Every structure is written in C-alpha cells, then in structure tokens.
MIKE-128627 format. One line per field, with one value per residue: residue in three letters; x, y, z of N, C-alpha, C in turn. Coordinates in nm, 4 decimals, always signed. Example, Ala and Ser with C-alpha at 12.3 -4.5 7.8 and 13.67 -1.06 7.14 Angstrom:
! MIKE-128627
code = ALA:SER
n.px = +1.3190:+1.2850
n.py = -0.5690:-0.2250
n.pz = +0.7800:+0.7080
ca.px = +1.2300:+1.3670
ca.py = -0.4500:-0.1060
ca.pz = +0.7800:+0.7140
c.px = +1.3200:+1.2900
c.py = -0.3300:+0.0030
c.pz = +0.7800:+0.7870
! end
This chain:
! MIKE-128627
code = MET:SER:ASN:PRO:GLY:ALA:ALA:SER:THR:VAL:THR:THR:ASN:VAL:GLU:ALA:VAL:MET:THR:PRO:VAL:ASN:THR:ASN:PRO:SER:GLY:GLY:ASN:SER:THR:PRO:GLN:GLY:THR:ASN:ASP:ARG:ARG:LEU:LEU:ALA:VAL:TRP:ARG:ASN:VAL:ASN:LEU:ALA:ALA:VAL:GLY:GLY:ALA:GLY:ALA:ALA:GLY:THR:ASP:PHE:ALA:THR:THR:VAL:ILE:ASN:SER:ALA:SER:TRP:TYR:ALA:GLU:GLU:MET:LEU:ALA:ALA:ASN:GLY:GLN:VAL:SER:GLY:ALA:ALA:ALA:ALA:VAL:THR:THR:ALA:SER:ILE:GLY:ILE:HIS:THR:VAL:LYS:ALA:GLY:ALA:ALA:VAL:THR:ILE:VAL:THR:ASP:ALA:THR:LEU:ALA:SER:LEU:THR:ALA:ALA:ALA:ALA:ILE:GLN:THR:TYR:ALA:ILE:ALA:SER:THR:ALA:ALA:GLN:THR:ALA:GLN:THR:LEU:TYR:LEU:HIS:LEU:THR:ALA:SER:LEU:ALA:ASN:ALA:THR:CYS:ASP:VAL:PHE:LEU:TYR:GLY:MET:ASP:LEU:SER
n.px = +5.3815:+5.0916:+4.8252:+4.5176:+4.2810:+3.9857:+3.7684:+3.8324:+3.8402:+3.8925:+3.9788:+3.9426:+4.1967:+4.1565:+4.2989:+4.5372:+4.8752:+5.2058:+5.4810:+5.8066:+6.0914:+6.2660:+6.5901:+6.7951:+6.9836:+7.1092:+7.1919:+7.0609:+6.8531:+6.5909:+6.3304:+6.3378:+6.0855:+5.8830:+6.0611:+6.0832:+5.8596:+5.5325:+5.2701:+5.0418:+4.9800:+4.8241:+4.5296:+4.1810:+3.9370:+3.5946:+3.4779:+3.2870:+3.0410:+2.8428:+2.9287:+2.9575:+3.0364:+2.9717:+3.0191:+3.3353:+3.5824:+3.4619:+3.4074:+3.4259:+3.7200:+3.9218:+4.1870:+4.4876:+4.7882:+5.0755:+5.1841:+5.4717:+5.6696:+5.8964:+5.9260:+5.7229:+5.4972:+5.1680:+4.9679:+4.7182:+4.3825:+4.1428:+3.8003:+3.5788:+3.3434:+3.0911:+2.8321:+2.5047:+2.3400:+2.4623:+2.4329:+2.5208:+2.5205:+2.4392:+2.6436:+2.6506:+2.6142:+2.7800:+3.0850:+3.4374:+3.7896:+4.1536:+4.3991:+4.6941:+4.6723:+4.4297:+4.0858:+4.0889:+4.3098:+4.6454:+4.8556:+4.6800:+4.6057:+4.4154:+4.1525:+3.8508:+3.5631:+3.2574:+3.1298:+3.0443:+3.0540:+3.0305:+2.8172:+2.7117:+2.7504:+2.9803:+3.1097:+3.3801:+3.5531:+3.7784:+4.0048:+4.1405:+4.4719:+4.5690:+4.8129:+5.1256:+5.3707:+5.6663:+5.6142:+5.6368:+5.4764:+5.3461:+5.1036:+4.7830:+4.4742:+4.1476:+3.9032:+3.5752:+3.3166:+3.0539:+2.7721:+2.6148:+2.3509:+2.3859:+2.5837:+2.8814:+3.2217:+3.5225:+3.8556:+4.1432:+4.4800:+4.7197:+5.0605:+5.4007:+5.6791:+5.9328:+6.1371
n.py = -3.3885:-3.2016:-3.2298:-3.3284:-3.2932:-3.3821:-3.4361:-3.5757:-3.7795:-4.1041:-4.2390:-4.5371:-4.6947:-4.7396:-4.7964:-4.9774:-4.9616:-4.8828:-5.0508:-4.9878:-5.1839:-5.3254:-5.3397:-5.5437:-5.4031:-5.4732:-5.7317:-5.9439:-6.2397:-6.2031:-6.1775:-5.9349:-5.6892:-5.7200:-5.8487:-6.1263:-6.2419:-6.3690:-6.1762:-5.8983:-5.8612:-5.7372:-5.5341:-5.4842:-5.2589:-5.2141:-5.3222:-5.2907:-5.4983:-5.4969:-5.3996:-5.5238:-5.6209:-5.8410:-6.1964:-6.3745:-6.2650:-6.0225:-5.9178:-5.6993:-5.5338:-5.4645:-5.2770:-5.2958:-5.2152:-5.4159:-5.4407:-5.3035:-5.5041:-5.6654:-5.9204:-6.2012:-6.4486:-6.5794:-6.6881:-6.6991:-6.5904:-6.3716:-6.2929:-6.0533:-5.8702:-5.8469:-5.6657:-5.5404:-5.2795:-5.1120:-5.2393:-5.5132:-5.8239:-6.1260:-6.2057:-6.4029:-6.4797:-6.3408:-6.3418:-6.3744:-6.3337:-6.3375:-6.1941:-6.1435:-5.9809:-5.7779:-5.8832:-6.1470:-6.2780:-6.4000:-6.4817:-6.6663:-6.5973:-6.6418:-6.8504:-6.7678:-6.7635:-6.8198:-6.6159:-6.7882:-6.8514:-6.6121:-6.5095:-6.3567:-6.0791:-6.1341:-6.3204:-6.4769:-6.5566:-6.7884:-6.8493:-7.0882:-7.0843:-7.0467:-7.0284:-7.0792:-7.0029:-6.7986:-6.4512:-6.1435:-5.9396:-5.6138:-5.4964:-5.6016:-5.7613:-5.7678:-5.9690:-5.9544:-6.1733:-6.2492:-6.0704:-5.8784:-5.6867:-5.3660:-5.4472:-5.4938:-5.5775:-5.6596:-5.7464:-5.9380:-6.0160:-6.2406:-6.3361:-6.4468:-6.2350:-6.2226:-6.0604
n.pz = -1.3613:-1.3111:-1.0701:-1.1997:-1.0666:-0.8762:-1.0358:-1.2709:-1.5693:-1.7115:-2.0195:-2.1919:-2.3826:-2.7237:-2.9445:-3.1376:-3.0807:-3.1979:-3.0748:-2.9764:-3.0678:-2.8142:-2.6704:-2.4610:-2.2501:-2.0132:-2.0278:-1.9140:-1.8554:-1.9298:-2.1746:-2.4213:-2.4792:-2.7641:-2.9392:-3.1287:-3.0035:-2.9203:-3.0271:-3.0862:-3.4203:-3.6160:-3.6381:-3.6753:-3.6200:-3.5382:-3.7762:-4.0638:-4.1244:-4.3087:-4.5432:-4.8150:-5.1434:-5.2818:-5.3212:-5.2895:-5.5196:-5.5619:-5.3175:-5.0243:-4.9069:-4.6241:-4.5415:-4.3441:-4.1659:-4.0855:-3.7547:-3.6669:-3.7594:-3.9623:-4.0566:-4.0077:-3.8645:-3.8637:-3.5886:-3.4653:-3.5084:-3.3824:-3.3458:-3.2185:-3.0087:-3.1448:-3.2973:-3.3681:-3.5127:-3.3224:-3.0767:-2.8635:-3.0209:-3.2063:-3.4823:-3.6684:-3.9372:-4.1042:-4.2997:-4.3012:-4.3889:-4.3945:-4.6001:-4.8076:-5.0232:-5.1944:-5.2494:-5.1681:-5.2715:-5.3535:-5.0781:-4.8419:-4.5212:-4.3200:-4.3882:-4.5601:-4.3604:-4.1750:-3.9053:-3.7013:-3.4241:-3.2958:-3.1103:-2.9011:-2.6674:-2.5085:-2.6566:-2.8283:-3.1178:-3.2479:-3.5158:-3.7417:-3.8688:-4.2007:-4.3357:-4.2114:-4.2827:-4.2920:-4.3291:-4.5131:-4.5873:-4.5528:-4.5508:-4.4762:-4.5649:-4.4628:-4.5672:-4.6676:-4.7225:-4.6908:-4.5916:-4.3224:-4.2362:-4.0846:-3.9030:-3.6986:-3.6042:-3.4178:-3.5122:-3.4505:-3.5116:-3.4156:-3.3618:-3.4303:-3.4108:-3.6298:-3.6990
ca.px = +5.2509:+5.0087:+4.7046:+4.4059:+4.1665:+3.9004:+3.6653:+3.8925:+3.7931:+3.9920:+3.9236:+4.0131:+4.2643:+4.0909:+4.3848:+4.6590:+4.9864:+5.3324:+5.5742:+5.9424:+6.1650:+6.3582:+6.7031:+6.8166:+7.1200:+7.1697:+7.2432:+6.9891:+6.7870:+6.4536:+6.3086:+6.2988:+5.9531:+5.8738:+6.1533:+6.0548:+5.7564:+5.3953:+5.2097:+4.9437:+5.0419:+4.7343:+4.3973:+4.0749:+3.8347:+3.4651:+3.4654:+3.1502:+3.0067:+2.7393:+2.9926:+3.0021:+2.9971:+2.9386:+3.1055:+3.4617:+3.6653:+3.3863:+3.3846:+3.4905:+3.8459:+3.9599:+4.3330:+4.5569:+4.9310:+5.1334:+5.2355:+5.6123:+5.7376:+5.9374:+5.9075:+5.6318:+5.4026:+5.0443:+4.9367:+4.5787:+4.2971:+4.0259:+3.6948:+3.5083:+3.2617:+2.9866:+2.7217:+2.4091:+2.2810:+2.5261:+2.4107:+2.5796:+2.4287:+2.5002:+2.6779:+2.6914:+2.6033:+2.8867:+3.1999:+3.5596:+3.9177:+4.2657:+4.4845:+4.8012:+4.6344:+4.2853:+3.9973:+4.1160:+4.4116:+4.7820:+4.8665:+4.5677:+4.6491:+4.2992:+4.0540:+3.7186:+3.4720:+3.1536:+3.1495:+2.9432:+3.0591:+3.0162:+2.6737:+2.6679:+2.8454:+3.1048:+3.1609:+3.5032:+3.5732:+3.9144:+4.0117:+4.2636:+4.5594:+4.5886:+4.9539:+5.2159:+5.5020:+5.7117:+5.5590:+5.6967:+5.3760:+5.3262:+4.9622:+4.6948:+4.3377:+4.0368:+3.8151:+3.4377:+3.2521:+2.9097:+2.7432:+2.5043:+2.3117:+2.4060:+2.6668:+3.0242:+3.2988:+3.6659:+3.9353:+4.2808:+4.5694:+4.8359:+5.1626:+5.5389:+5.7628:+6.0586:+6.2367
ca.py = -3.3497:-3.1507:-3.3043:-3.2758:-3.2694:-3.4964:-3.4575:-3.6189:-3.9069:-4.1833:-4.3023:-4.6594:-4.6900:-4.8250:-4.8048:-5.0565:-4.8708:-4.9464:-5.0570:-5.0002:-5.3041:-5.2906:-5.4282:-5.5690:-5.3562:-5.5292:-5.8654:-6.0429:-6.3492:-6.1711:-6.1541:-5.7961:-5.6732:-5.6941:-5.9233:-6.2688:-6.2803:-6.3731:-6.0457:-5.8490:-5.8240:-5.6486:-5.5188:-5.4138:-5.2206:-5.1687:-5.3629:-5.2812:-5.6277:-5.4762:-5.3408:-5.6285:-5.6005:-5.9720:-6.3035:-6.4004:-6.1539:-5.8972:-5.8785:-5.5797:-5.5547:-5.3622:-5.2836:-5.2477:-5.2442:-5.5019:-5.3544:-5.3051:-5.6316:-5.6815:-6.0617:-6.2516:-6.5512:-6.5733:-6.8027:-6.7024:-6.4761:-6.3627:-6.1968:-6.0234:-5.7487:-5.8441:-5.5738:-5.5071:-5.1484:-5.0538:-5.3176:-5.6470:-5.9190:-6.2300:-6.1676:-6.5363:-6.5064:-6.2708:-6.4276:-6.2977:-6.4022:-6.2435:-6.2234:-6.0449:-5.8979:-5.7578:-5.9781:-6.2841:-6.3364:-6.4186:-6.5714:-6.6669:-6.6122:-6.7062:-6.8832:-6.7088:-6.8481:-6.7430:-6.5795:-6.8753:-6.8518:-6.4753:-6.5135:-6.2673:-5.9736:-6.1877:-6.4255:-6.4583:-6.6673:-6.8057:-6.9090:-7.1596:-7.0125:-7.1241:-7.0265:-7.0470:-6.9695:-6.6625:-6.3513:-6.0098:-5.8410:-5.5084:-5.4620:-5.7180:-5.7285:-5.8444:-5.9863:-5.9836:-6.2459:-6.2547:-5.9521:-5.8739:-5.5458:-5.2886:-5.5227:-5.4650:-5.6576:-5.6308:-5.8620:-5.9282:-6.1198:-6.2607:-6.4244:-6.4272:-6.1377:-6.2889:-5.9613
ca.pz = -1.4101:-1.2030:-1.0387:-1.2777:-0.9802:-0.8425:-1.1373:-1.3974:-1.6234:-1.7838:-2.1382:-2.2267:-2.5119:-2.8221:-3.0612:-3.1292:-3.1020:-3.2315:-2.9637:-3.0290:-3.0310:-2.7064:-2.6490:-2.3200:-2.2277:-1.8927:-2.0566:-1.8339:-1.9250:-1.9660:-2.3164:-2.4471:-2.5381:-2.9065:-3.0244:-3.1416:-2.9086:-2.9692:-2.9994:-3.1818:-3.5481:-3.6915:-3.5775:-3.7475:-3.5233:-3.5868:-3.9164:-4.1141:-4.1843:-4.4101:-4.6613:-4.9060:-5.2822:-5.3372:-5.2711:-5.3584:-5.5651:-5.5606:-5.1787:-4.9716:-4.8359:-4.5283:-4.5290:-4.2247:-4.1729:-3.9833:-3.6485:-3.6304:-3.7814:-4.1013:-4.0877:-3.9068:-3.9057:-3.7868:-3.5044:-3.4244:-3.5354:-3.2947:-3.3769:-3.0939:-3.0023:-3.2468:-3.2699:-3.4734:-3.4831:-3.2053:-2.9547:-2.8688:-3.0838:-3.2896:-3.6203:-3.7120:-4.0806:-4.1776:-4.3297:-4.3214:-4.3980:-4.4041:-4.7149:-4.8278:-5.1381:-5.2019:-5.3158:-5.1269:-5.3582:-5.3013:-4.9628:-4.7486:-4.3824:-4.2596:-4.4912:-4.5414:-4.2834:-4.1062:-3.7649:-3.6403:-3.2770:-3.2434:-3.0846:-2.7940:-2.6317:-2.4532:-2.7449:-2.9039:-3.2097:-3.2980:-3.6484:-3.7757:-3.9610:-4.3238:-4.3733:-4.1010:-4.3396:-4.2629:-4.4205:-4.5070:-4.6291:-4.4545:-4.5547:-4.4761:-4.6036:-4.4091:-4.6820:-4.6281:-4.8320:-4.6653:-4.5103:-4.2278:-4.2287:-3.9618:-3.8088:-3.6884:-3.5093:-3.4119:-3.5503:-3.4019:-3.5624:-3.3274:-3.4163:-3.3884:-3.4790:-3.6648:-3.7390
c.px = +5.1663:+4.8836:+4.5883:+4.2816:+4.0805:+3.8010:+3.7241:+3.8362:+3.9064:+3.9220:+4.0082:+4.0742:+4.1974:+4.1735:+4.5009:+4.7739:+5.1130:+5.4254:+5.7145:+6.0056:+6.2699:+6.4739:+6.7242:+6.9599:+7.1875:+7.2267:+7.1753:+6.9218:+6.6446:+6.4445:+6.2675:+6.1616:+5.9647:+5.9698:+6.1223:+5.9565:+5.6224:+5.3307:+5.1067:+5.0165:+4.9571:+4.5991:+4.3057:+3.9664:+3.7086:+3.4469:+3.3184:+3.1159:+2.8952:+2.7992:+3.0455:+2.9497:+2.9567:+3.0373:+3.2353:+3.5345:+3.5929:+3.3629:+3.4627:+3.6164:+3.8743:+4.1091:+4.3788:+4.7038:+4.9727:+5.2021:+5.3817:+5.6817:+5.7698:+5.9177:+5.8275:+5.5612:+5.2851:+5.0234:+4.7882:+4.5073:+4.1781:+3.9286:+3.6150:+3.4200:+3.1601:+2.8722:+2.6327:+2.3381:+2.3329:+2.5050:+2.4698:+2.4779:+2.5078:+2.5258:+2.7192:+2.6845:+2.7085:+3.0058:+3.3213:+3.6801:+4.0274:+4.3593:+4.5909:+4.7755:+4.4825:+4.2159:+4.0313:+4.2212:+4.5447:+4.7821:+4.7443:+4.6222:+4.5402:+4.1955:+3.9198:+3.6269:+3.3706:+3.1933:+3.0510:+2.9411:+3.0418:+2.8674:+2.6235:+2.7792:+2.9796:+3.1695:+3.2887:+3.5182:+3.7186:+3.9082:+4.1434:+4.3420:+4.5873:+4.7354:+5.0391:+5.3575:+5.5387:+5.6608:+5.6346:+5.5994:+5.3546:+5.1844:+4.8826:+4.5530:+4.2403:+3.9335:+3.6775:+3.3663:+3.1025:+2.8771:+2.6305:+2.4726:+2.3335:+2.4961:+2.8129:+3.0888:+3.4436:+3.7406:+4.0817:+4.3626:+4.6942:+4.9350:+5.2998:+5.6064:+5.8974:+6.1690:+6.3296
c.py = -3.3053:-3.2361:-3.2457:-3.2512:-3.3918:-3.5297:-3.5004:-3.7536:-3.9752:-4.2499:-4.4238:-4.6455:-4.7875:-4.8385:-4.8986:-4.9625:-4.9478:-4.9383:-5.0697:-5.1315:-5.2625:-5.3880:-5.4428:-5.5292:-5.4185:-5.6680:-5.9744:-6.1483:-6.3178:-6.1409:-6.0097:-5.7899:-5.6506:-5.7713:-6.0707:-6.3201:-6.2907:-6.2418:-6.0109:-5.8029:-5.7245:-5.6439:-5.4421:-5.3864:-5.1766:-5.1986:-5.3613:-5.4093:-5.6163:-5.4290:-5.4473:-5.6016:-5.7308:-6.0744:-6.3124:-6.2735:-6.0200:-5.8447:-5.7539:-5.6167:-5.4360:-5.3765:-5.2363:-5.2838:-5.3375:-5.4107:-5.3875:-5.4406:-5.6466:-5.8253:-6.1243:-6.3767:-6.5509:-6.7026:-6.8135:-6.5744:-6.4837:-6.2613:-6.1768:-5.9002:-5.7381:-5.7537:-5.5606:-5.3801:-5.0910:-5.1280:-5.4574:-5.7462:-6.0225:-6.1757:-6.2945:-6.5618:-6.4343:-6.3649:-6.3421:-6.3893:-6.2966:-6.2900:-6.1142:-5.9531:-5.8863:-5.8729:-6.1234:-6.3535:-6.3485:-6.5147:-6.5556:-6.6935:-6.6847:-6.7260:-6.8200:-6.8087:-6.7605:-6.7153:-6.6597:-6.8723:-6.7142:-6.4490:-6.4168:-6.1693:-6.0279:-6.2923:-6.3820:-6.5798:-6.6710:-6.8765:-6.9823:-7.0773:-7.1015:-7.1324:-6.9873:-7.0237:-6.8264:-6.5678:-6.2203:-5.9014:-5.7402:-5.4548:-5.5907:-5.6722:-5.8245:-5.8492:-6.0309:-6.0506:-6.2654:-6.1457:-5.9746:-5.7263:-5.4875:-5.3563:-5.4795:-5.5683:-5.6097:-5.7592:-5.8362:-6.0440:-6.1241:-6.3537:-6.3916:-6.3232:-6.2048:-6.1902:-5.9245
c.pz = -1.2927:-1.1861:-1.1173:-1.1938:-0.9641:-0.9521:-1.2710:-1.4402:-1.6977:-1.9010:-2.1725:-2.3648:-2.6077:-2.9497:-3.0350:-3.1620:-3.1331:-3.1111:-3.0200:-2.9844:-2.9298:-2.7021:-2.4997:-2.2848:-2.1066:-1.9155:-1.9769:-1.9197:-1.9663:-2.1152:-2.3378:-2.5133:-2.6877:-2.9937:-3.0178:-3.0378:-2.9785:-2.9293:-3.1051:-3.3070:-3.6268:-3.6210:-3.6717:-3.6451:-3.5951:-3.7359:-3.9572:-4.1894:-4.2875:-4.5421:-4.7552:-5.0466:-5.3488:-5.2850:-5.3501:-5.3966:-5.5617:-5.4198:-5.1393:-4.8949:-4.7454:-4.5034:-4.3921:-4.2389:-4.0599:-3.8822:-3.6198:-3.6434:-3.9297:-4.1486:-3.9740:-3.9559:-3.8100:-3.7086:-3.4716:-3.4659:-3.4416:-3.3505:-3.2483:-3.1118:-3.1155:-3.2060:-3.3927:-3.4287:-3.3515:-3.0750:-2.9726:-2.9229:-3.1640:-3.4294:-3.6965:-3.8622:-4.1637:-4.1950:-4.3636:-4.3370:-4.4077:-4.5148:-4.7289:-4.9465:-5.1379:-5.2739:-5.2845:-5.2101:-5.2847:-5.1836:-4.8727:-4.6095:-4.3036:-4.3686:-4.4574:-4.4705:-4.2117:-3.9611:-3.6785:-3.4884:-3.2155:-3.2186:-2.9797:-2.7601:-2.5851:-2.5441:-2.8166:-2.9936:-3.2531:-3.4321:-3.6651:-3.8774:-4.0810:-4.3640:-4.2539:-4.1523:-4.3007:-4.3714:-4.4056:-4.5521:-4.5178:-4.4543:-4.5614:-4.5043:-4.5379:-4.5205:-4.6341:-4.7448:-4.8128:-4.5645:-4.4112:-4.2061:-4.0888:-3.8593:-3.8138:-3.5963:-3.5116:-3.4446:-3.5108:-3.4586:-3.4744:-3.3946:-3.3631:-3.4746:-3.5045:-3.6985:-3.6251
! end
C-alpha cells in the first residue's frame, strides 16, 4: 500500500465485526481465536432509550444477530456510554433486558433492570445473567421497559462460543 501522506487521519472502528473461526494448523497448545473462548456475542450501539411504547410486552425491542456462533451461553452484559442529547450523562432511569424473542418473551438472557449505575461518561454497568443454559438463538432482542427522553447507550453481551 502506498503512503497516504502526512495529512492522513485514522477513524476508530465503531462496528462489531464477525471474526472467522480459526483452526490451529501447527498443532500447538495455543487456543485458536474464536473457538470456545469468552468473547463478544452481540452488540447494540447507540440504543435509543426514548423509544418505548410502554412497559412489559408493549415495550420497544431492538434486534441484533449473534456474532458468528451457532451455540453459545451468556456470561456478562455491559452497558456503557450513557448520553442525553448527545452529551455524556446519567441514564439511570431507563430499563433494559435481553431476550430471545420480542416483547421480553421466551428465554430471558438478562432480566429487565434499570441502568442505575450508568451515572457518568466513564460509568459501566454489568448485569447478572438470568440463563446460563446453552442457547442456539441467532437473533437477540434488547427489550426497553422504561424510557428516558433524548438518551442513548451501548450494550455488549459477552459469553462462551460453544460451536
């Protein structure tokens, strides 16, 4: 690749990408990337915390696909980057959860709970996992049950790839 010159800029990657499952052709003891490792399973960026139709089954759902795993189980959910009107702020009154079907039905991966610890720009909130059973769902739904006007956040689901 040719030199782009001194006046080039670098943009930080803001997308979760699919990583191919690698095999270890050398037969060494290192664990191949992507096989049975703890990793990012799903991500929701810039979730609109104001988009709620009501509590419970009437709430808003944001769908995303599981990243490159046919069988998995969740270990941890993180919420971060709380913003109100585009500036870092507390989003503590909003409430979210993760489910395998819309409207908070079917298997609950993370029980609906408030973002109580998401109080500032550097704040990160972790959630307990409701179901650690092996899952094969390929679409997950972030379920919003309580809203906050003009607010957004990012949500990350980590776990083990069993495929």
